[in-house]
C-alpha positions as CSV (number, residue, x, y, z in Angstrom):
1,X,-80.0,45.2,180.8
2,X,-83.0,46.4,179.1
3,X,-85.6,48.8,180.4
4,X,-89.2,47.9,180.1
5,X,-91.1,50.6,178.1
6,X,-93.3,52.4,180.1
7,X,-96.7,51.9,180.0
8,X,-99.4,54.5,178.2
9,X,-101.6,55.4,181.1
10,X,-104.3,56.5,178.5
11,X,-104.7,52.7,177.2
12,X,-104.5,51.1,180.7
13,X,-107.5,53.7,181.5
14,X,-109.2,52.7,178.4
15,X,-108.7,48.8,179.3
16,X,-110.2,49.5,182.4
17,X,-113.1,51.2,181.2
18,X,-113.8,48.1,178.5
19,X,-113.3,45.8,181.3
20,X,-116.0,47.8,183.6
21,X,-118.3,47.9,180.6
22,X,-117.8,44.2,179.7
23,X,-119.0,43.4,183.6
24,X,-122.3,45.5,183.1
25,X,-123.1,43.7,179.9
26,X,-122.5,40.3,181.2
27,X,-123.9,41.3,184.8
28,X,-121.1,39.9,186.7
29,X,-121.2,39.3,190.1
30,X,-122.2,42.9,192.1
31,X,-119.0,42.6,194.0
32,X,-116.6,42.3,191.3
33,X,-118.3,44.9,189.1
34,X,-118.6,47.3,191.8
35,X,-114.7,46.9,192.7
36,X,-113.6,47.0,189.5
37,X,-115.6,50.4,189.0
38,X,-114.0,51.6,192.1
39,X,-110.4,50.9,191.2
40,X,-111.3,53.0,188.1
41,X,-112.7,56.0,189.8
42,X,-109.9,56.0,192.5
43,X,-107.5,56.0,189.2
44,X,-109.4,58.9,187.9
45,X,-109.2,60.8,191.4
46,X,-105.7,60.1,192.2
47,X,-104.2,60.1,188.8
48,X,-106.1,61.1,185.8
49,X,-107.4,64.6,186.9
50,X,-104.4,65.8,188.9
51,X,-102.8,65.1,185.4
52,X,-105.2,67.0,183.4
53,X,-105.1,69.8,186.1
54,X,-101.5,70.0,185.4
55,X,-102.1,70.3,181.7
56,X,-104.5,73.2,182.1
57,X,-108.0,71.8,183.0
58,X,-109.8,74.4,184.7
59,X,-110.1,73.4,188.4
60,X,-113.8,74.5,188.1
61,X,-114.4,71.4,185.8
62,X,-113.6,68.9,188.8
63,X,-117.3,69.8,190.2
64,X,-118.6,67.8,187.6
65,X,-116.3,64.5,187.7
66,X,-116.7,64.9,191.9
67,X,-120.7,64.8,191.1
68,X,-120.4,61.8,188.8
69,X,-117.8,59.9,191.5
70,X,-120.3,60.7,194.1
71,X,-123.4,59.4,192.1
72,X,-121.8,56.3,191.0
73,X,-120.6,55.6,194.8
74,X,-124.3,56.2,196.0
75,X,-125.8,53.9,193.1
76,X,-123.2,51.2,194.1
77,X,-124.0,51.2,197.9
78,X,-127.7,51.0,196.8
79,X,-126.6,48.0,194.3
80,X,-124.9,46.3,197.5
81,X,-128.1,46.3,199.6
82,X,-130.5,46.0,196.7
83,X,-129.6,42.0,195.8
84,X,-132.6,40.9,197.9
85,X,-134.5,41.8,195.1
86,X,-133.7,41.0,191.6
87,X,-135.8,43.7,190.0
88,X,-134.3,46.3,192.5
89,X,-131.2,45.4,191.8
90,X,-131.1,45.4,188.0
91,X,-132.7,49.1,188.0
92,X,-129.7,50.4,190.1
93,X,-127.1,48.9,187.9
94,X,-128.9,49.9,184.8
95,X,-128.9,53.7,186.3
96,X,-125.5,53.2,187.5
97,X,-124.4,51.9,183.9
98,X,-125.7,54.9,182.6
99,X,-124.1,57.2,184.6
100,X,-120.7,55.7,184.3
101,X,-121.2,55.4,180.4
102,X,-121.8,59.1,180.4
103,X,-118.9,59.9,182.7
104,X,-116.3,57.8,180.7
105,X,-117.3,59.3,177.2
106,X,-117.0,62.9,178.7
107,X,-113.6,62.0,180.3
108,X,-112.7,60.5,176.9
109,X,-113.4,64.0,175.0
110,X,-111.1,65.6,178.1
111,X,-108.3,63.1,177.3
112,X,-108.5,64.0,173.9
113,X,-108.5,67.6,174.2
114,X,-105.5,67.5,176.2
115,X,-103.8,64.2,174.3
116,X,-100.7,66.6,173.3
117,X,-100.3,68.0,176.8
118,X,-100.7,64.6,178.7
119,X,-97.7,62.8,179.9
120,X,-99.0,59.6,179.2
121,X,-96.0,57.5,180.3
122,X,-95.9,58.9,183.8
123,X,-99.8,58.4,184.0
124,X,-99.1,54.8,183.3
125,X,-96.1,54.4,185.8
126,X,-98.7,56.3,188.3
127,X,-101.5,54.0,187.5
128,X,-99.7,50.5,187.5
129,X,-98.1,51.7,191.1
130,X,-101.7,52.1,192.3
131,X,-102.7,48.8,190.9
132,X,-99.8,46.9,192.3
133,X,-101.0,48.6,195.7
134,X,-104.2,47.6,195.4
135,X,-103.7,44.3,194.2
136,X,-101.4,43.6,197.3
137,X,-104.2,44.9,199.4
138,X,-106.8,42.9,197.9
139,X,-104.7,39.6,198.1
140,X,-104.1,40.5,202.2
141,X,-107.5,41.7,203.2
142,X,-110.1,41.2,200.2
143,X,-110.4,45.0,200.1
144,X,-108.7,47.9,199.0
145,X,-108.1,50.8,201.6
146,X,-110.5,53.6,201.9
147,X,-108.2,56.8,202.0
148,X,-111.1,59.0,203.4
149,X,-112.2,56.4,206.1
150,X,-109.0,54.4,207.1
151,X,-106.0,55.9,208.5
152,X,-103.0,55.7,206.1
153,X,-101.1,52.5,206.3
154,X,-103.9,50.5,208.2
155,X,-105.9,47.8,206.7
156,X,-109.0,48.9,205.4
157,X,-112.1,48.5,207.6
């Protein structure tokens, strides 16, 4: 019996970033784009940044990323209601794309800085576990659980 090699967590995050960027470029349906971006942000919050903190990233640095996450979520919320006006939706999506692009570039620099200390294999396992859980949630409910708004273990709102 052979064990499957552990995935490289940094590579998985890069693939997801590339997917988000491609969705922006081809102006994919808003729901698909926003859900993919939200999944990436949740992976950063729940897996990547905690791993970087374990590598020595100063906790004070988190403020920047929390601000980016809030800005992206605020813009995503606006994009969901802006669909009635194509020009407004396009403007909101352009702003969201700009924030996401800058955010991803900064995270790439951080990952590079902590390259030697980051356990890419453990990161990959954690990412895959969350992605499998979210895949099951999407299949059963059409959405992913919002840990801040929904009680753990109950379906999303």
